[in-house]
Rosetta silent file (secondary structure, phi, psi, omega in degrees, C-alpha in Angstrom):
SEQUENCE: MITELEQKKLKALFRSHYTEEVLKILSERKIYNRNGKPHNAKYIRMVFQGVRQNPNIESAIWQVATNKKQKLELQKSLKQKIFNSKS
SCORE:     score description
SCORE:     0.000 S_00000001
   1 L     0.000  137.741 -179.253   91.655  108.529   55.344 S_00000001
   2 L   -86.893  123.821 -177.638   94.528  106.349   54.271 S_00000001
   3 L   -72.450  168.626  177.574   93.474  102.769   53.818 S_00000001
   4 H   -60.861  -44.490  178.738   95.356   99.694   55.048 S_00000001
   5 H   -60.722  -46.607  177.066   96.408   98.809   51.511 S_00000001
   6 H   -62.017  -39.380  177.006   97.647  102.363   50.923 S_00000001
   7 H   -58.696  -44.762 -177.832   99.545  102.216   54.225 S_00000001
   8 H   -66.333  -40.898  177.487  101.399   99.094   53.182 S_00000001
   9 H   -69.522  -37.185  176.774  102.355  100.600   49.800 S_00000001
  10 H   -66.307  -41.064  179.089  103.387  103.880   51.381 S_00000001
  11 H   -60.522  -39.902 -179.004  105.523  102.090   54.010 S_00000001
  12 H   -69.049  -35.290  179.376  107.325  100.243   51.225 S_00000001
  13 H   -71.501  -45.298 -174.672  107.875  103.571   49.368 S_00000001
  14 H   -77.535  -36.582 -172.133  108.958  105.564   52.428 S_00000001
  15 L    66.084  -60.379  177.606  110.895  102.845   54.234 S_00000001
  16 L  -167.725  174.276  174.975  111.339  105.274   57.190 S_00000001
  17 L    54.000   41.006  177.524  111.683  108.880   58.320 S_00000001
  18 L   -82.422  -24.462 -172.770  108.725  110.230   56.373 S_00000001
  19 H   -63.047  -36.183  178.029  107.467  112.344   59.282 S_00000001
  20 H   -59.419  -41.154  178.486  110.269  114.908   58.971 S_00000001
  21 H   -68.464  -40.968  177.671  109.342  115.520   55.373 S_00000001
  22 H   -63.778  -43.088  179.137  105.661  115.828   56.222 S_00000001
  23 H   -62.030  -36.096  177.912  106.418  118.290   58.991 S_00000001
  24 H   -64.604  -44.544  177.973  108.467  120.346   56.511 S_00000001
  25 H   -64.306  -45.032  178.295  105.576  120.515   54.025 S_00000001
  26 H   -60.004  -40.084  179.138  103.151  121.452   56.739 S_00000001
  27 H   -63.727  -46.523  178.121  105.486  124.190   57.923 S_00000001
  28 H   -58.042  -38.354 -178.888  105.868  125.518   54.341 S_00000001
  29 L   -84.842   -1.992  179.919  102.055  125.558   53.994 S_00000001
  30 L    57.513   48.298  177.589  101.746  127.251   57.454 S_00000001
  31 L  -106.738  120.689 -177.087   99.496  124.452   58.722 S_00000001
  32 L  -128.396  173.513  178.249   99.514  124.152   62.507 S_00000001
  33 L   -77.119 -176.623 -176.633   97.509  122.420   65.196 S_00000001
  34 L   -66.548  -17.954  179.436   94.602  124.011   67.013 S_00000001
  35 L   -89.435    0.349 -178.391   97.035  125.602   69.484 S_00000001
  36 L    79.777   14.471 -178.350   98.877  127.384   66.663 S_00000001
  37 L  -111.957  158.147  178.260  101.946  125.164   67.056 S_00000001
  38 L   -60.837  146.835  175.949  103.479  122.732   64.522 S_00000001
  39 L   -64.752  158.321  175.608  102.072  119.210   64.546 S_00000001
  40 L  -106.483  164.424 -171.912  104.307  116.576   66.063 S_00000001
  41 H   -63.837  -32.888  178.758  105.616  113.366   64.522 S_00000001
  42 H   -62.122  -45.682  178.378  103.416  111.193   66.803 S_00000001
  43 H   -63.131  -38.193  178.036  100.264  112.864   65.474 S_00000001
  44 H   -64.496  -40.737  176.779  101.386  112.473   61.899 S_00000001
  45 H   -63.927  -36.664  179.327  101.961  108.724   62.474 S_00000001
  46 H   -63.449  -41.845  177.453   98.485  108.495   64.024 S_00000001
  47 H   -63.618  -45.561 -178.995   97.013  110.048   60.879 S_00000001
  48 H   -60.454  -39.016 -178.734   99.074  107.742   58.683 S_00000001
  49 H   -82.053   -4.159  176.265   97.819  104.711   60.646 S_00000001
  50 L    87.435    6.765 -178.938   94.176  105.820   60.450 S_00000001
  51 L   -73.474  -38.550  177.794   93.839  106.426   64.207 S_00000001
  52 L  -122.741  157.540  176.114   93.152  110.144   63.564 S_00000001
  53 L  -119.282  132.801  177.817   91.854  112.040   60.483 S_00000001
  54 L  -157.060  106.213 -175.609   93.304  115.228   59.252 S_00000001
  55 H   -59.067  -34.954 -179.675   92.958  116.157   55.505 S_00000001
  56 H   -65.396  -43.062  178.570   95.893  118.601   55.699 S_00000001
  57 H   -69.953  -42.377  176.608   98.260  115.981   57.019 S_00000001
  58 H   -58.329  -41.347  176.985   96.999  113.366   54.629 S_00000001
  59 H   -62.049  -41.033  176.552   97.584  115.760   51.786 S_00000001
  60 H   -64.075  -38.488  176.910  101.148  116.329   53.008 S_00000001
  61 H   -62.720  -44.291  177.837  101.723  112.606   53.240 S_00000001
  62 H   -64.384  -37.331  178.166  100.589  112.175   49.639 S_00000001
  63 H   -63.068  -42.803  176.857  102.844  115.067   48.562 S_00000001
  64 H   -59.000  -45.349  179.815  105.817  113.298   50.224 S_00000001
  65 H   -60.978  -42.494  178.435  104.884  110.091   48.451 S_00000001
  66 H   -63.651  -44.734  176.788  104.687  111.859   45.099 S_00000001
  67 H   -56.279  -46.915 -177.801  108.076  113.525   45.714 S_00000001
  68 H   -63.620  -44.163 -179.575  109.635  110.235   46.707 S_00000001
  69 H   -62.117  -43.465  179.700  108.207  108.383   43.696 S_00000001
  70 H   -63.620  -38.834  179.645  109.466  111.081   41.279 S_00000001
  71 H   -66.972  -40.967  176.010  112.889  110.923   42.859 S_00000001
  72 H   -64.325  -40.251  177.422  113.015  107.126   42.559 S_00000001
  73 H   -67.437  -37.029  177.070  111.911  107.285   38.901 S_00000001
  74 H   -64.777  -48.483  177.746  114.610  109.908   38.150 S_00000001
  75 H   -56.850  -44.415  179.683  117.259  107.698   39.767 S_00000001
  76 H   -62.082  -43.928  176.994  116.083  104.711   37.788 S_00000001
  77 H   -59.493  -45.736 -178.569  116.150  106.758   34.578 S_00000001
  78 H   -64.444  -40.069  178.194  119.669  108.030   35.290 S_00000001
  79 H   -60.065  -47.480 -179.805  120.882  104.476   36.021 S_00000001
  80 H   -60.693  -40.173 -178.108  119.421  103.192   32.776 S_00000001
  81 H   -65.047  -43.309 -178.650  120.957  106.095   30.869 S_00000001
  82 H   -64.190  -51.060 -175.348  124.378  105.381   32.390 S_00000001
  83 H   -77.693  -21.963 -179.992  124.338  101.622   31.819 S_00000001
  84 H   -96.509   -5.153  179.829  122.707  101.745   28.358 S_00000001
  85 L   -80.469  144.637 -179.662  125.076  104.415   26.915 S_00000001
  86 L   -94.766  129.167  179.321  127.844  103.182   24.638 S_00000001
  87 L   -89.039    0.000    0.000  131.349  104.368   25.588 S_00000001
């Protein structure tokens, strides 16, 4: 279960539109709801907010967070490289 503190930090990291990325990961992993259909964005938000529990969706949320963090670190590194290089 994602705690309140984790939710706040994840919200700051994601800013918005994280559900599409979570849905993509779930689809790649072939993880569906009990009816054999893809989960919907509303259910993913409910898991994120702690209303529902689903370890597969939580795992996908953490994967999105990891990907986002790595992307931000790469961008920061590239900026530093550009601005610290001598022309």
